[in-house]
KOLTOR-882207 format. One line per field, with one value per residue: residue number from 1; x, y, z of N, C-alpha, C, CB in turn. Coordinates in Angstrom, 1 decimal. Glycine has a CB too. Example, Ala and Ser with C-alpha at 12.3 -4.5 7.8 and 13.67 -1.06 7.14 Angstrom:
BEGIN
k: 1:2
n_x: 13.2:12.8
n_y: -5.7:-2.2
n_z: 7.8:7.1
ca_x: 12.3:13.7
ca_y: -4.5:-1.1
ca_z: 7.8:7.1
c_x: 13.2:12.9
c_y: -3.3:0.0
c_z: 7.8:7.9
cb_x: 11.3:14.1
cb_y: -4.5:-0.6
cb_z: 9.0:5.7
***
This chain:
BEGIN
k: 1:2:3:4:5:6:7:8:9:10:11:12:13:14:15:16:17:18:19:20:21:22:23:24:25:26:27:28:29:30:31:32:33:34:35:36:37:38:39:40:41:42:43:44:45:46:47:48:49:50:51:52:53:54:55:56:57:58:59:60:61:62:63:64:65:66:67:68:69:70:71:72:73:74:75:76:77:78:79:80:81:82:83:84:85:86:87:88:89:90:91:92:93:94:95:96:97:98:99:100:101:102:103:104:105:106:107:108:109:110:111:112:113:114:115:116:117:118
n_x: -13.1:-13.1:-12.6:-10.7:-10.1:-7.7:-7.5:-5.7:-3.8:-1.6:1.7:4.7:8.2:11.8:12.9:14.4:17.0:18.6:20.9:19.7:17.2:17.6:17.8:15.4:11.9:9.4:6.1:4.3:1.7:-0.6:-2.5:-4.4:-5.5:-6.7:-7.1:-9.6:-11.5:-14.5:-16.8:-17.0:-16.6:-18.8:-20.9:-20.5:-20.1:-17.8:-14.7:-12.5:-12.8:-12.3:-10.4:-8.4:-8.3:-7.5:-5.3:-3.6:-3.1:-1.7:0.5:1.7:2.1:4.1:6.2:6.8:7.3:9.8:11.5:14.1:14.5:16.0:14.6:11.2:10.2:11.5:10.5:7.7:7.7:8.5:6.3:4.2:5.2:5.0:2.2:1.2:2.7:2.1:-0.6:-2.3:-3.2:-4.0:-3.6:-2.5:-2.9:-1.0:-0.9:1.6:2.3:4.4:3.8:4.3:6.9:7.9:8.2:5.3:3.6:1.0:1.3:3.6:4.9:4.5:2.6:1.9:1.1:0.9:1.1:0.6:1.2:3.1
n_y: -14.7:-11.3:-8.8:-5.9:-3.5:-1.8:-0.1:0.5:2.5:5.0:5.6:7.5:6.6:5.9:3.2:0.3:-1.3:-0.2:2.3:4.8:4.4:5.0:7.6:8.8:9.1:6.7:5.6:3.7:1.2:0.2:-2.6:-3.7:-6.4:-7.0:-9.0:-8.9:-8.6:-7.3:-7.2:-6.1:-3.3:-2.8:-3.1:-1.2:1.1:2.6:4.2:3.4:0.7:-0.4:-1.5:0.9:2.2:4.6:5.3:3.1:3.6:6.2:5.6:3.8:5.3:7.3:5.5:4.2:6.4:7.4:5.2:3.4:1.0:-1.7:-3.8:-4.8:-6.9:-6.8:-4.3:-5.0:-7.0:-5.6:-3.8:-5.6:-6.5:-4.3:-3.9:-6.2:-6.1:-3.6:-3.0:-4.9:-6.9:-10.1:-11.5:-10.6:-9.6:-8.5:-6.7:-5.4:-3.1:-2.0:-0.7:0.4:-0.9:-2.8:-2.8:-2.6:-3.9:-3.4:-3.4:-4.6:-6.6:-7.8:-10.2:-10.9:-12.9:-12.8:-13.8:-13.7:-16.0:-17.3
n_z: 2.7:2.1:-0.6:-1.1:-3.4:-5.3:-8.4:-11.3:-10.4:-10.8:-10.8:-11.0:-11.4:-10.9:-12.7:-14.0:-16.1:-18.0:-18.8:-19.9:-18.8:-16.2:-16.0:-16.4:-15.5:-15.2:-15.7:-13.6:-13.4:-11.0:-9.9:-7.4:-5.3:-2.2:0.5:3.0:5.8:5.7:7.3:9.9:9.4:7.8:9.5:11.6:10.1:10.0:9.3:10.7:11.1:8.7:5.8:4.8:1.8:0.8:2.5:2.0:-0.7:-0.6:0.9:-0.8:-3.1:-2.0:-1.4:-3.9:-5.6:-4.6:-4.9:-6.6:-8.1:-10.1:-11.2:-12.0:-10.7:-8.2:-7.2:-7.1:-5.2:-2.9:-2.6:-2.0:0.4:2.1:2.1:3.3:5.8:7.0:6.9:7.8:6.2:5.0:2.6:-0.6:-4.0:-6.6:-9.6:-11.6:-13.8:-16.4:-18.5:-21.9:-22.4:-24.1:-27.4:-29.3:-27.5:-25.2:-22.6:-20.1:-17.4:-14.1:-12.2:-9.0:-6.1:-2.6:0.8:4.3:5.4:3.9
ca_x: -12.4:-13.5:-11.4:-10.7:-9.2:-7.4:-7.3:-5.2:-3.1:-0.5:2.9:6.0:9.4:12.9:13.0:14.9:18.3:19.5:21.4:18.7:16.0:18.1:17.8:14.0:10.8:8.4:4.9:4.0:0.3:-0.7:-3.8:-4.3:-6.6:-6.3:-8.1:-9.9:-12.9:-15.3:-18.0:-17.0:-16.8:-20.2:-21.8:-20.2:-20.1:-16.8:-13.5:-11.5:-13.0:-12.1:-9.1:-8.4:-7.6:-6.8:-4.1:-2.7:-2.6:-0.8:1.7:2.5:2.7:5.2:7.2:7.2:7.9:11.2:12.2:14.9:14.9:16.2:13.6:9.7:10.1:11.9:9.4:6.5:7.9:8.5:5.0:3.4:5.6:4.4:0.7:1.1:3.2:1.6:-2.1:-3.1:-3.9:-3.5:-3.2:-2.5:-2.5:-0.6:-0.5:2.4:2.4:5.4:3.4:4.9:8.4:8.3:7.6:4.1:3.0:0.2:1.8:4.4:5.1:4.3:1.5:2.3:0.3:1.6:0.3:1.4:1.5:4.0
ca_y: -13.4:-10.3:-8.2:-4.5:-3.4:-0.5:-0.4:1.6:3.5:5.4:6.3:7.6:6.3:5.5:1.8:-0.2:-1.7:0.5:3.7:5.7:4.3:5.5:9.1:9.3:8.6:5.9:5.5:2.2:1.1:-0.9:-3.1:-4.6:-7.1:-7.2:-9.8:-8.1:-9.0:-6.0:-7.2:-5.1:-2.0:-2.7:-3.1:0.0:2.1:3.6:3.9:2.7:-0.8:-0.7:-1.4:2.3:2.1:5.8:5.2:2.3:4.3:7.2:4.9:3.2:6.5:7.8:4.6:3.9:7.7:7.6:4.1:3.4:-0.4:-2.0:-4.7:-4.7:-8.0:-6.2:-3.4:-5.7:-7.7:-4.6:-3.3:-6.5:-6.6:-3.1:-4.1:-7.4:-5.8:-2.4:-2.8:-6.0:-7.7:-11.5:-11.9:-9.6:-9.8:-7.2:-6.6:-4.2:-2.9:-1.0:0.1:0.1:-1.1:-3.5:-2.3:-3.4:-4.4:-2.4:-3.4:-5.6:-6.5:-9.0:-10.5:-11.8:-13.1:-13.1:-13.9:-13.7:-17.4:-17.8
ca_z: 2.9:1.1:-1.4:-1.2:-4.5:-6.0:-9.7:-12.1:-9.5:-11.7:-10.0:-11.7:-10.6:-11.7:-12.7:-15.3:-16.1:-19.0:-18.5:-20.2:-17.9:-14.8:-16.1:-16.6:-14.7:-16.0:-15.1:-13.3:-13.0:-10.0:-9.7:-6.2:-4.6:-0.8:1.4:4.2:6.4:5.8:8.1:11.0:8.7:7.3:10.6:12.3:9.1:10.4:8.6:11.7:11.0:7.3:5.2:4.2:0.5:0.5:3.2:1.3:-1.9:-0.2:1.4:-2.0:-3.9:-1.4:-1.5:-5.3:-6.1:-4.1:-5.1:-7.8:-8.4:-11.4:-11.7:-11.6:-9.7:-6.8:-6.8:-6.7:-3.9:-1.8:-2.5:-1.3:1.8:2.7:2.4:4.3:7.1:7.6:6.8:8.5:5.1:5.1:1.2:-1.6:-5.4:-7.3:-11.0:-11.7:-15.3:-16.7:-19.7:-23.2:-22.3:-25.2:-28.7:-29.9:-26.4:-24.5:-21.3:-19.6:-16.0:-13.3:-11.4:-7.9:-4.9:-1.4:2.0:5.6:5.7:2.9
c_x: -12.9:-12.4:-11.8:-9.7:-8.9:-7.0:-6.7:-4.4:-1.7:0.5:4.1:7.1:10.5:13.0:13.6:16.5:19.2:19.8:20.4:17.5:16.4:17.9:16.5:13.1:9.8:7.2:4.6:2.5:0.1:-2.3:-3.6:-5.6:-6.1:-7.3:-8.3:-11.3:-13.5:-16.5:-18.1:-17.2:-18.2:-21.1:-21.6:-20.3:-19.0:-15.5:-12.4:-11.6:-12.7:-10.7:-9.1:-7.6:-7.0:-5.4:-3.1:-2.3:-1.5:0.6:2.5:3.0:4.0:6.4:7.7:7.9:9.5:12.1:13.1:15.4:15.2:15.1:12.2:9.5:10.4:10.8:8.1:6.6:7.9:7.1:4.2:3.8:5.0:3.0:0.5:1.5:2.6:0.1:-3.0:-3.8:-3.3:-3.0:-3.4:-2.1:-2.2:-0.3:0.3:2.8:3.4:5.0:4.1:6.3:8.8:7.6:6.5:3.3:2.2:0.8:2.7:4.6:4.9:3.1:2.0:1.2:1.2:0.7:1.2:1.7:2.4:3.4
c_y: -12.5:-9.6:-6.8:-4.3:-1.9:-0.8:0.8:2.7:3.8:6.1:6.3:7.3:6.0:3.9:1.4:-0.6:-1.0:1.9:4.7:5.7:5.0:7.0:9.7:8.7:7.9:5.7:3.9:2.3:-0.1:-1.3:-4.0:-5.2:-7.5:-7.9:-9.0:-8.5:-7.6:-6.0:-6.2:-3.7:-1.8:-2.6:-1.7:1.3:3.2:3.1:3.2:1.2:-1.3:-0.8:-0.1:2.3:3.5:5.8:4.3:2.9:5.3:6.6:4.4:4.3:7.0:6.9:4.5:5.3:7.9:6.4:4.2:2.0:-0.6:-2.9:-4.5:-5.8:-7.5:-5.2:-4.0:-6.5:-6.8:-4.0:-4.4:-6.7:-5.4:-3.3:-5.1:-6.7:-4.6:-2.2:-4.0:-6.9:-9.1:-12.0:-10.7:-10.1:-8.6:-7.4:-5.3:-4.1:-1.7:-0.4:-0.4:-0.1:-2.1:-3.0:-3.2:-3.9:-3.2:-2.3:-4.7:-5.5:-7.9:-9.0:-11.3:-11.8:-13.5:-13.1:-14.0:-15.0:-18.1:-18.0
c_z: 1.7:0.5:-1.4:-2.3:-4.8:-7.4:-10.5:-11.4:-10.3:-10.8:-10.9:-10.8:-11.6:-11.6:-14.1:-15.2:-17.1:-18.4:-18.7:-19.3:-16.5:-14.8:-16.3:-15.5:-15.6:-15.1:-14.9:-13.0:-12.2:-9.9:-8.4:-5.7:-3.2:0.0:2.7:4.6:6.5:6.6:9.2:10.5:8.3:8.4:11.4:11.4:9.5:9.8:9.5:11.6:9.6:6.9:4.4:2.9:0.2:1.2:2.5:0.1:-1.7:0.2:0.1:-2.9:-3.3:-1.5:-3.0:-5.9:-5.8:-4.4:-6.4:-8.0:-9.8:-12.0:-11.2:-10.6:-8.3:-6.4:-6.3:-5.4:-2.7:-1.5:-1.7:0.2:2.6:3.1:3.5:5.8:7.8:7.6:7.2:7.4:5.2:3.7:0.3:-3.0:-6.0:-8.8:-11.2:-13.2:-15.5:-18.0:-21.0:-23.3:-23.4:-26.4:-29.2:-28.8:-25.6:-23.1:-21.0:-18.1:-15.3:-12.5:-10.2:-6.8:-3.7:-0.2:3.2:6.0:4.6:1.6
cb_x: -10.7:-14.3:-11.2:-10.4:-9.8:-6.2:-8.5:-6.3:-2.8:-0.9:3.2:6.2:9.2:14.3:11.6:14.7:18.3:18.8:22.7:18.3:15.6:19.6:18.6:13.4:10.1:9.0:3.7:4.8:-0.6:-0.2:-4.4:-3.7:-7.1:-5.9:-7.6:-9.7:-12.8:-15.6:-18.1:-15.7:-15.9:-20.6:-21.4:-18.8:-21.5:-16.6:-12.9:-11.8:-14.4:-12.9:-8.8:-7.8:-8.6:-7.7:-4.4:-3.3:-3.7:-1.5:1.3:1.6:1.6:5.0:6.7:5.9:7.2:11.1:11.3:16.0:13.9:17.5:14.0:8.6:11.1:13.2:9.2:6.1:9.1:9.5:4.4:3.5:7.2:4.4:0.0:2.2:4.6:2.1:-2.4:-4.2:-3.7:-4.6:-4.1:-1.7:-3.6:0.6:-1.7:3.8:1.1:6.9:3.6:4.5:8.9:7.9:8.6:4.6:3.9:-1.3:0.7:5.8:4.0:5.4:0.3:3.7:-0.8:2.8:-0.6:0.7:0.2:4.5
cb_y: -13.5:-9.3:-8.7:-3.7:-4.1:0.2:-0.9:2.1:2.9:6.4:5.5:8.8:5.1:6.3:1.2:0.8:-3.1:0.6:4.1:5.5:2.8:5.2:9.5:8.9:9.7:4.6:6.2:1.5:1.0:-0.5:-3.8:-3.8:-8.4:-6.0:-11.3:-6.6:-9.8:-5.5:-8.6:-5.1:-1.8:-3.8:-4.2:0.0:2.8:3.7:5.3:3.1:-1.2:0.1:-2.7:3.4:1.6:7.0:4.9:1.1:5.0:8.1:3.6:2.3:7.7:8.1:3.2:3.4:8.9:7.8:2.8:4.4:-1.4:-2.6:-6.1:-4.8:-9.3:-5.5:-2.5:-6.7:-8.4:-3.4:-3.1:-7.9:-6.5:-1.9:-4.6:-8.7:-5.5:-1.3:-2.4:-5.5:-7.2:-12.5:-13.1:-8.4:-10.5:-6.6:-6.6:-4.3:-2.7:-1.7:1.6:1.1:-1.7:-5.0:-2.1:-4.5:-5.1:-2.8:-3.3:-5.6:-5.5:-9.2:-11.2:-11.4:-14.1:-12.1:-15.1:-13.1:-18.2:-19.2
cb_z: 2.9:1.8:-2.9:0.2:-5.8:-5.3:-10.2:-12.9:-8.1:-12.8:-8.7:-12.4:-9.7:-11.1:-12.4:-16.4:-16.4:-20.4:-19.3:-21.5:-17.7:-14.5:-17.2:-18.0:-13.9:-16.5:-16.0:-11.9:-14.2:-8.7:-10.9:-5.0:-5.4:-0.1:1.7:3.9:7.8:4.5:8.6:11.8:7.6:6.3:11.6:12.9:8.9:12.0:8.0:13.3:11.4:6.5:4.3:5.3:-0.7:1.0:4.6:1.0:-2.4:1.0:2.4:-2.9:-3.9:0.0:-0.9:-6.3:-5.6:-2.5:-5.1:-7.7:-7.9:-11.6:-11.4:-12.8:-10.1:-6.9:-7.9:-7.8:-3.9:-2.1:-3.9:-1.9:1.9:1.9:1.1:3.8:7.0:6.9:5.5:9.5:3.6:5.6:0.7:-1.2:-6.1:-6.6:-12.1:-10.8:-16.0:-16.8:-19.5:-24.1:-20.8:-25.0:-29.7:-30.7:-25.5:-24.6:-20.4:-20.3:-15.5:-12.3:-12.1:-7.3:-5.2:-1.2:1.9:6.7:5.8:3.4
***
């Protein structure tokens, strides 16, 4: 299976468990690897045969901007569900980076892999 990726997608949202976090927006950075068969797209040279990473990005931006989860784990799970259920992807790997949430760290977050087959 081939991989279509989106790297460094920055989206601001309300996320966190502390009261002060519920009152601000924080930038989340998403890196995605999505399994897709790109052979048909390469043969037809037509977007209808491709995994449209612009459409995926737009959908995730719309979702994340309006979400208000407490945990990055919950947000990550919901993002992978959207990709698997709405874009015909069989497997997705997501790195969700909450940035400098821990003093001294360049980034913190989760990396999850999900597939339609569990």
